[in-house]
C-alpha positions in Angstrom: 0.0 0.0 0.0 1.3 3.4 -0.9 1.4 6.1 1.8 3.1 9.2 2.9 3.5 10.7 6.4 4.7 14.2 7.2 4.1 17.2 9.5 3.2 20.7 8.2 3.3 24.0 10.0 1.9 26.7 7.7 3.7 30.0 7.6 2.1 33.3 6.8 3.7 33.3 3.4 2.3 29.9 2.5 -1.1 30.8 3.7 -0.9 34.2 1.8 0.1 32.3 -1.4 -2.9 30.0 -1.0 -5.3 32.9 -0.4 -4.0 34.9 -3.3 -4.3 31.9 -5.6 -7.7 31.0 -4.3 -9.0 34.6 -4.6 -7.6 35.4 -8.1 -8.4 32.0 -9.7 -12.1 32.5 -9.1 -14.5 34.2 -11.4 -15.1 37.1 -9.0 -11.3 37.6 -8.5 -10.7 37.7 -12.2 -13.6 40.2 -12.7 -12.2 42.4 -10.0 -8.7 42.2 -11.5 -10.2 43.1 -14.9 -12.1 46.1 -13.4 -8.9 47.4 -11.7 -6.7 47.0 -14.8 -9.4 48.5 -17.0 -9.7 51.5 -14.7 -5.9 52.1 -14.7 -5.8 51.7 -18.5 -8.7 54.1 -19.0 -7.2 56.6 -16.6 -3.8 56.4 -18.4 -5.3 56.6 -21.9 -7.8 59.4 -21.2 -6.4 61.4 -18.3 -6.4 64.6 -20.3 -10.1 64.5 -20.7 -11.1 63.7 -17.2 -11.4 66.0 -14.2 -9.4 65.4 -11.1 -12.3 63.6 -9.2 -12.7 61.1 -12.0 -9.0 60.5 -12.2 -8.8 59.9 -8.4 -11.8 57.5 -8.6 -10.2 55.6 -11.5 -6.9 55.3 -9.6 -8.6 54.1 -6.4 -10.6 51.6 -8.4 -7.4 50.5 -10.2 -5.5 50.0 -7.0 -8.4 48.2 -5.2 -7.8 44.7 -6.6 -4.1 45.1 -7.6 -2.7 46.6 -4.4 -5.2 47.0 -1.6 -6.7 43.5 -1.6 -3.4 41.7 -1.8 -2.0 43.8 1.1 -5.2 43.0 3.1 -4.9 39.3 2.3 -1.3 39.3 3.5 -2.1 40.9 6.8 -5.1 38.7 7.3 -2.8 35.6 6.7 -0.3 36.9 9.2 -3.0 37.4 11.9 -4.6 34.0 11.1 -1.3 32.2 11.6 -0.5 34.0 14.8 -4.0 33.7 16.4 -5.4 30.4 15.1 -4.1 27.4 17.1 -5.2 24.9 14.4 -2.8 26.6 12.0 -0.2 27.6 14.5 0.7 24.1 15.5 2.0 21.2 13.5 -0.5 19.2 11.5 0.5 15.5 11.1 -0.7 14.0 7.8 -0.9 10.3 6.8 -2.0 9.9 3.3 -2.7 6.5 2.0 -4.9 4.7 -0.5 -7.6 4.7 2.2 -7.8 8.4 2.6 -6.2 11.4 4.4 -5.7 11.2 8.1 -4.9 14.5 9.8 -4.1 14.9 13.5 -3.1 17.7 15.8 -2.5 16.9 19.4 -5.5 14.9 20.6 -7.7 15.9 17.6 -7.9 13.6 14.6 -9.9 13.6 11.4 -10.2 11.3 8.4 -11.2 12.3 4.9 -12.1 9.7 2.3 -11.0 10.1 -1.2 -14.5 10.7 -2.6 -14.8 13.7 -0.3 -11.9 15.5 -2.0 -13.5 17.6 -4.7 -10.5 19.2 -6.4 -6.7 18.9 -6.6 -4.8 22.1 -7.6 -1.1 21.9 -8.3 0.8 25.2 -8.1 4.5 26.1 -8.3 5.5 25.0 -4.8 2.4 23.4 -3.4 -0.6 21.2 -3.8 -4.1 22.2 -2.6 -6.8 19.6 -2.0 -10.3 21.1 -1.7 -13.0 19.4 0.2 -15.4 22.3 -0.4 -15.1 25.5 -2.4 -13.6 27.3 0.7 -12.0 24.4 2.7 -8.7 22.9 1.6 -5.6 21.1 2.8 -2.4 23.0 1.9 0.7 20.9 1.2 3.8 23.0 0.6 6.4 21.1 -1.3 9.1 22.3 1.1 7.4 20.7 4.1 6.3 17.4 2.5 9.9 16.1 2.3 11.5 14.4 -0.6 8.4 12.5 -1.5 6.4 15.4 -2.8 6.3 14.0 -6.4 5.2 10.6 -5.1 2.6 12.2 -2.9 1.2 14.2 -5.8 1.0 11.0 -7.9 -0.7 9.1 -5.1 -3.3 11.9 -4.7 -3.8 12.1 -8.5 -4.3 8.3 -8.8 -6.8 8.1 -5.8 -8.8 11.1 -7.1 -9.0 9.5 -10.5 -10.1 6.2 -8.9 -12.9 7.9 -6.9 -14.0 10.6 -9.4 -17.3 8.9 -10.2 -17.8 7.1 -6.9 -21.2 7.6 -5.3 -21.2 6.6 -1.6 -25.0 6.7 -1.5 -25.2 3.8 -4.0 -23.1 1.5 -1.9 -24.8 2.5 1.4 -28.2 1.8 -0.1 -27.2 -1.6 -1.2 -25.9 -2.4 2.2 -29.1 -1.1 3.9 -31.6 -2.9 1.7 -32.5 -6.4 3.1 -32.4 -9.2 0.5 -35.6 -11.2 0.0 -35.3 -14.9 -0.1 -38.3 -15.7 -2.2 -40.7 -14.0 -4.5 -44.3 -13.2 -3.7 -46.8 -14.9 -6.0 
């Protein structure tokens, strides 16, 4: 059986990278980025024709998603790492063909492969989403030398369970079998 075990303690930088990727890879993040860039381009191309109030409004709108939001996300990540005990301590992961076991101190959780909705590979990390807003963050630097094997295991298990419906299996187990037919 293939498996990997490692500990992860997220840093503010790793959490910031995740939140930036999560924010700007969504439709709303891309629309916001488009609005900001469009505002800056419009301001630069037509500044001679606008009054000072319009220029200021366009610059503020332009900086909103390109500067202000990333700065806010960075400070939010720093505060979250400092104040949130579940992020601040080491998380121990054991990933196997059965699922993902995560523990921290006395607390323990187990996630089955069919509960993992999406795998996202980025430059130095892998994100496993259980919901649109909840994900495991696996930085390459903290997963040890087996990051490539880990990524391959996750890919294989997600492929295996991509069409799995747990309800079907549970229904079959819950339905009593009849021994004879009614006439």
